[in-house]
C-alpha positions as CSV (number, residue, x, y, z in Angstrom):
1,M,8.5,-6.3,-28.0
2,N,8.1,-10.1,-29.1
3,T,9.2,-12.9,-27.4
4,T,8.1,-16.3,-28.7
5,D,4.5,-15.6,-29.6
6,V,4.0,-13.1,-27.0
7,Q,3.6,-9.3,-28.4
8,V,3.8,-6.5,-26.1
9,R,2.8,-2.8,-27.0
10,E,2.1,0.3,-24.8
11,V,-1.1,1.0,-24.1
12,R,-2.4,4.3,-26.4
13,S,-6.4,3.6,-26.7
14,R,-9.1,3.4,-24.9
15,K,-9.7,0.0,-25.8
16,D,-6.4,-1.0,-24.6
17,R,-6.9,0.7,-21.4
18,N,-10.1,-0.8,-20.4
19,T,-8.3,-4.0,-21.7
20,F,-5.4,-3.4,-19.0
21,L,-8.4,-2.4,-16.0
22,R,-10.4,-5.3,-16.7
23,L,-7.0,-8.2,-16.9
24,P,-7.0,-9.1,-13.3
25,W,-10.5,-10.3,-13.7
26,K,-8.9,-12.9,-16.3
27,I,-5.7,-13.7,-13.9
28,Y,-7.6,-14.2,-10.6
29,K,-11.0,-16.2,-11.9
30,G,-12.0,-18.8,-9.2
31,D,-9.3,-17.2,-6.8
32,P,-11.3,-17.1,-3.4
33,Y,-9.0,-14.3,-1.9
34,W,-8.7,-12.2,-4.8
35,V,-10.2,-9.0,-4.4
36,P,-11.7,-7.1,-7.5
37,P,-10.9,-3.5,-7.3
38,L,-13.5,-0.9,-8.1
39,L,-13.0,0.0,-12.0
40,M,-13.8,3.7,-11.4
41,E,-11.2,4.0,-8.7
42,R,-8.5,2.0,-11.3
43,K,-9.4,4.0,-14.2
44,A,-8.3,7.6,-12.4
45,F,-5.8,5.9,-11.0
46,I,-4.1,5.5,-14.2
47,N,-5.3,8.6,-15.5
48,P,-2.5,11.8,-15.3
49,K,-5.5,14.0,-15.2
50,K,-6.8,12.8,-11.9
51,N,-4.1,11.1,-10.3
52,P,-1.5,14.1,-8.8
53,F,1.6,10.7,-8.6
54,F,1.8,11.8,-12.4
55,Q,3.0,15.4,-12.0
56,H,6.5,14.3,-10.8
57,A,6.3,10.4,-12.5
58,D,6.9,9.4,-16.3
59,I,4.7,5.9,-16.5
60,A,3.8,3.5,-19.4
61,F,1.8,0.9,-19.4
62,F,1.9,-2.0,-21.4
63,L,0.1,-5.0,-22.3
64,A,1.1,-8.7,-23.4
65,H,-0.9,-10.4,-26.1
66,E,-0.5,-14.3,-27.3
67,K,-2.4,-15.4,-30.0
68,G,-4.7,-12.3,-30.2
69,E,-5.4,-12.8,-26.6
70,P,-4.4,-10.5,-23.3
71,V,-2.1,-12.3,-21.1
72,G,-0.1,-9.7,-18.8
73,R,0.1,-6.0,-18.3
74,I,2.9,-4.1,-16.7
75,A,3.6,-0.1,-15.7
76,A,7.2,0.9,-16.1
77,I,7.3,4.2,-13.6
78,V,9.9,6.6,-13.4
79,N,9.2,8.7,-9.8
80,H,11.7,11.3,-10.4
81,N,10.7,12.8,-6.3
82,H,12.4,9.4,-5.6
83,N,14.9,9.8,-7.4
84,R,15.8,13.7,-6.2
85,F,15.1,12.6,-3.0
86,H,17.7,9.5,-3.0
87,Q,19.8,10.9,-5.3
88,D,19.6,7.9,-7.2
89,H,18.3,6.5,-11.1
90,V,15.9,3.8,-9.8
91,G,13.0,2.9,-11.8
92,F,9.8,0.9,-11.0
93,F,7.6,-1.7,-12.4
94,G,4.2,-2.0,-11.1
95,L,0.7,-3.2,-12.0
96,F,2.0,-6.1,-13.1
97,E,-0.2,-9.3,-13.8
98,C,0.3,-12.5,-15.8
99,V,-0.9,-15.7,-16.6
100,Q,1.1,-18.7,-15.6
101,R,3.4,-18.8,-18.6
102,Y,7.0,-17.6,-17.7
103,E,7.4,-16.4,-21.7
104,V,4.9,-14.0,-20.7
105,A,6.7,-12.8,-17.7
106,K,9.9,-12.6,-19.4
107,A,8.4,-10.3,-22.4
108,L,7.1,-7.8,-19.7
109,F,9.9,-7.4,-17.8
110,Q,12.2,-7.3,-20.9
111,T,9.8,-4.2,-22.2
112,A,9.3,-2.7,-18.8
113,A,13.7,-2.9,-18.7
114,S,14.2,-1.8,-21.8
115,W,11.5,1.6,-21.6
116,L,13.4,2.6,-18.1
117,Q,17.0,2.3,-19.4
118,Q,16.1,4.8,-22.1
119,H,14.5,6.8,-19.8
120,G,18.2,6.4,-17.8
121,M,17.5,4.3,-15.3
122,D,20.4,2.0,-13.3
123,T,17.9,-0.4,-11.4
124,L,14.8,-1.3,-11.8
125,R,12.6,-2.2,-8.3
126,G,9.6,-3.8,-7.7
127,P,6.7,-4.2,-7.9
128,A,5.5,-1.1,-6.6
129,S,2.2,0.8,-7.9
130,Y,3.1,3.4,-7.6
131,S,5.6,4.0,-5.0
132,T,5.9,3.2,-1.1
133,N,3.0,5.5,-0.9
134,E,0.7,3.0,-2.5
135,E,0.5,-0.7,-3.1
136,V,4.2,-2.2,-2.6
137,G,5.7,-5.6,-2.6
138,L,4.6,-9.0,-3.6
139,L,3.1,-11.3,-1.8
140,V,5.4,-14.2,-1.0
141,Q,4.4,-16.0,2.4
142,G,0.5,-15.7,3.7
143,F,-1.6,-17.1,0.7
144,D,-4.6,-18.6,2.8
145,E,-6.7,-15.3,3.0
146,S,-7.6,-12.2,0.9
147,P,-5.7,-9.0,1.7
148,M,-6.6,-5.9,3.5
149,I,-7.7,-2.7,2.0
150,L,-4.7,-1.1,0.5
151,M,-2.1,-4.5,0.3
152,P,-1.6,-6.0,-2.9
153,Y,-2.5,-9.8,-3.8
154,N,-0.9,-12.0,-5.8
155,P,-0.9,-15.7,-7.1
156,P,2.2,-17.5,-5.8
157,Y,3.9,-18.0,-9.3
158,Y,5.4,-14.7,-9.6
159,Q,7.5,-15.1,-7.0
160,D,9.1,-18.1,-9.3
161,F,8.7,-16.2,-12.8
162,M,10.7,-12.4,-10.7
163,E,13.6,-15.0,-9.7
164,R,13.9,-16.6,-12.7
165,Y,14.7,-13.4,-14.5
166,G,16.9,-12.7,-12.2
167,F,15.5,-10.2,-9.7
168,Q,16.8,-10.3,-6.2
169,K,15.6,-9.0,-2.9
170,A,15.7,-5.9,-1.9
171,K,13.3,-5.6,1.5
172,D,10.6,-7.3,3.0
173,L,7.6,-5.9,4.4
174,Y,6.4,-7.4,7.2
175,A,1.9,-7.4,7.9
176,Y,1.1,-8.6,11.5
177,I,-2.3,-9.5,12.9
178,R,-4.0,-9.3,16.3
179,T,-7.2,-10.7,17.1
180,A,-9.7,-8.7,20.2
181,E,-8.6,-10.3,23.1
182,E,-7.0,-8.1,26.0
183,M,-3.9,-6.8,26.0
184,P,-1.1,-7.6,28.2
185,E,-1.4,-5.7,31.6
186,R,2.0,-4.7,31.0
187,V,0.7,-2.6,28.0
188,Y,-2.0,-0.9,29.6
189,R,0.3,-0.1,32.8
190,I,3.1,1.7,30.0
191,A,0.4,3.5,28.4
192,E,-1.3,4.5,31.9
193,K,2.3,6.2,33.0
194,V,2.7,8.0,29.7
195,R,-0.5,9.7,30.4
196,K,0.5,10.4,33.9
197,R,3.3,12.1,33.2
198,G,1.5,15.0,31.5
199,R,3.9,15.7,28.6
200,F,1.4,13.9,25.8
201,R,-1.9,14.3,25.1
202,I,-4.1,11.9,22.8
203,R,-6.7,13.0,20.9
204,K,-8.9,12.1,18.1
205,V,-8.9,14.1,14.5
206,N,-11.3,17.1,14.6
207,M,-13.1,16.4,11.3
208,K,-14.7,20.2,11.5
209,D,-11.0,21.3,10.8
210,L,-10.0,18.4,8.3
211,R,-8.0,20.8,6.1
212,G,-6.0,22.1,9.0
213,E,-5.7,18.2,10.4
214,M,-4.3,17.5,7.2
215,D,-1.4,20.1,7.6
216,R,-0.8,18.8,10.8
217,F,-0.4,15.1,9.6
218,K,1.9,16.3,6.4
219,R,4.1,17.6,8.9
220,V,4.2,14.6,11.2
221,Y,4.4,12.3,8.3
222,N,6.8,13.7,6.5
223,E,9.3,14.1,9.5
224,A,8.7,10.8,11.3
225,W,9.1,8.7,8.0
226,E,11.7,10.5,6.2
227,K,14.4,8.1,7.4
228,N,12.7,4.7,6.4
229,W,13.9,2.7,3.4
230,G,12.3,3.6,0.4
231,F,10.6,6.7,1.5
232,V,9.2,9.1,-1.1
233,P,7.7,12.7,0.9
234,M,4.2,12.9,-0.7
235,T,3.3,16.5,-1.9
236,E,0.8,18.5,-0.8
237,E,-1.4,17.5,-4.2
238,E,-0.9,13.6,-3.1
239,I,-2.0,14.3,0.2
240,D,-4.8,16.1,-0.5
241,H,-6.0,13.4,-2.7
242,M,-5.4,10.6,-0.6
243,A,-7.5,12.5,1.8
244,R,-10.6,13.1,-0.5
245,E,-10.3,9.3,-1.9
246,L,-10.0,7.8,2.0
247,K,-13.1,10.0,3.3
248,Q,-15.7,8.1,2.6
249,I,-14.4,5.4,4.6
250,L,-12.6,7.2,7.5
251,D,-13.8,6.6,10.8
252,P,-12.8,9.7,13.0
253,D,-13.1,7.4,16.0
254,L,-9.7,5.6,14.8
255,I,-7.8,8.7,14.4
256,F,-5.4,10.0,16.5
257,F,-3.1,12.8,17.2
258,V,-0.3,12.6,20.1
259,E,0.8,16.4,20.6
260,T,3.2,18.2,23.3
261,E,2.2,21.7,24.5
262,E,4.4,22.8,21.3
263,R,3.5,19.9,18.5
264,I,2.3,17.1,17.0
265,V,4.3,14.0,18.0
266,G,2.8,11.0,16.4
267,F,-0.5,10.3,14.4
268,S,-2.1,6.8,13.3
269,L,-4.6,6.1,10.9
270,T,-6.8,2.8,11.2
271,L,-9.1,2.2,8.3
272,P,-11.9,-0.3,8.3
273,D,-11.2,-3.0,6.0
274,I,-13.5,-2.1,3.4
275,N,-11.7,-5.1,1.1
276,Q,-14.4,-7.0,3.3
277,V,-17.2,-5.6,1.1
278,L,-15.4,-4.6,-2.1
279,K,-15.4,-8.3,-3.1
280,K,-19.3,-8.8,-3.5
281,L,-18.9,-5.6,-5.6
282,N,-17.2,-7.2,-8.5
283,G,-15.7,-3.8,-9.5
284,R,-19.1,-2.0,-9.9
285,L,-21.0,0.1,-7.8
286,F,-24.0,0.7,-10.1
287,P,-26.6,-0.1,-10.7
288,L,-26.8,-2.3,-7.4
289,G,-23.5,-2.7,-6.3
290,I,-23.7,0.9,-3.8
291,F,-26.7,-0.8,-2.1
292,K,-24.3,-3.7,-1.4
293,L,-21.7,-1.3,-0.3
294,L,-24.1,-0.1,2.0
295,Y,-25.5,-3.3,3.2
296,Y,-22.0,-5.0,3.8
297,S,-20.4,-2.0,5.2
298,R,-22.4,-2.8,8.5
299,K,-20.8,-6.4,8.4
300,I,-16.7,-5.3,8.5
301,D,-15.1,-7.0,11.6
302,Q,-11.4,-6.0,10.7
303,L,-9.3,-3.1,10.8
304,R,-6.0,-2.1,8.8
305,V,-3.6,0.1,11.3
306,L,-2.1,1.9,7.5
307,I,0.0,4.6,9.2
308,L,1.3,4.6,12.4
309,G,4.8,7.2,13.2
310,V,5.9,9.5,16.0
311,N,8.7,11.9,15.5
312,E,12.5,11.3,16.0
313,G,13.5,12.7,19.5
314,Y,10.1,11.6,20.6
315,R,10.2,7.6,20.1
316,K,11.1,5.2,22.9
317,M,8.7,7.5,25.7
318,G,5.4,5.1,25.2
319,V,4.0,7.4,22.6
320,D,3.2,4.5,20.2
321,V,2.1,2.5,22.8
322,L,-0.7,4.9,23.7
323,L,-1.5,4.9,19.9
324,Y,-1.7,1.3,20.2
325,V,-4.0,1.2,23.0
326,E,-6.2,3.7,22.2
327,T,-7.1,1.8,18.9
328,F,-7.2,-1.1,20.4
329,R,-10.1,0.4,22.9
330,E,-11.6,1.9,20.1
331,G,-11.9,-0.9,17.5
332,L,-12.9,-3.4,20.4
333,R,-15.9,-0.8,21.5
334,K,-16.9,-0.5,18.2
335,G,-16.8,-4.4,17.5
336,Y,-14.3,-5.1,15.1
337,K,-12.7,-8.6,15.9
338,R,-8.8,-8.6,14.7
339,G,-6.7,-5.6,13.4
340,E,-3.6,-5.9,10.8
341,F,-0.8,-3.5,11.2
342,S,1.0,-3.0,8.2
343,W,3.3,-3.1,6.6
344,I,6.5,-3.1,8.8
345,L,10.0,-3.0,7.3
346,E,11.7,-6.3,8.5
347,D,14.6,-4.2,10.1
348,N,12.4,-1.8,12.1
349,V,13.2,-3.2,15.1
350,A,11.6,-0.1,17.0
351,M,8.2,-1.0,14.9
352,V,8.4,-4.5,15.4
353,R,9.1,-5.0,19.1
354,P,6.1,-2.9,20.3
355,L,3.8,-4.9,18.2
356,E,5.2,-8.4,19.6
357,A,4.5,-6.7,22.9
358,I,0.6,-6.0,22.6
359,G,0.4,-9.4,21.1
360,A,0.7,-9.1,17.5
361,R,2.2,-11.9,15.1
362,H,3.5,-12.0,11.7
363,Y,1.6,-13.5,9.5
364,K,2.3,-12.3,5.9
365,T,5.4,-11.2,4.0
366,Y,5.8,-9.1,1.3
367,R,8.8,-8.7,-0.8
368,I,10.3,-5.4,-2.9
369,Y,13.2,-7.3,-5.7
370,D,15.7,-5.0,-7.3
371,L,17.2,-5.6,-10.7
372,P,20.3,-4.1,-12.1
373,L,20.0,-2.6,-15.7
374,E,22.9,-2.4,-18.2
375,P,23.8,1.2,-19.2
376,R,22.6,2.5,-22.5
377,G,25.6,3.7,-24.7
């Protein structure tokens, strides 16, 4: 597609894929808050043979050029599992990057919209790379520091480009932060009451039975999150893939199950913020990056609570507080200075109130946008 001097074409060759992957280095040159991803991981992320998301999705990648130079990129995504689960026809866009020229963004949005219309979609939603189970949302508030692990980052002008094109807010996602000061005494009292009742037992993950633990996690995840806005059940292959990807950075002391005599009813997964290390690697592990990884990993001083959920029927019983308190104690014991809780749906009062009760504050906002697509004749 051409818009003035901007040409957009689908990525098909190895050269185009490499250009697509390396474009962020051009967009974020000189930005002190950007975290360069590992190129080897990004190559696998867009490879249908290595990423199980492609088993239930159609994805097209596009590059924008202006005067022969790459100036933008976008992915158009049909997630069939999402549309089956929600009974709708929503197409997504993700992996969006663009120089500070609206005409480039416009050409990319038009291309993604056209491709999705051809695939029968009636709404364009994003950014999502590729779904709510991965990086999602556009940063619209909180540009004064780097993102934590698996959270997006973008220049402020992206918001203007999207809204100028006609995108409307669909949902905001919040990130909360808490430093290592002691929690309010009443929070400990609640956790202690939950323990003394004897109905719930909290334990750390058993790494010797990781296969079994993953099966238990799957059951909790799909039940605890199924009514959340935008939720899409993860497939067996996707959960296994996530486990393999995260296994190298998992800390067993920061993964908790809450169980009754009959079943698992709650789960939390907290990750060391490996982004603090990735900033030092500039996208490469070899030849020297592996040594930097080992050295700087010892200096990680913050965490992200990536997943925390309680099954319906066991909420408002203090199970979430128990998970927060145990995570906080372990993080404090290991010397971490602060933790992020993200992301939280803006209207998820059941999550927001406990976070505020433990002293966390809302410090970043990410936005998901929708754009209606006119039906094709």
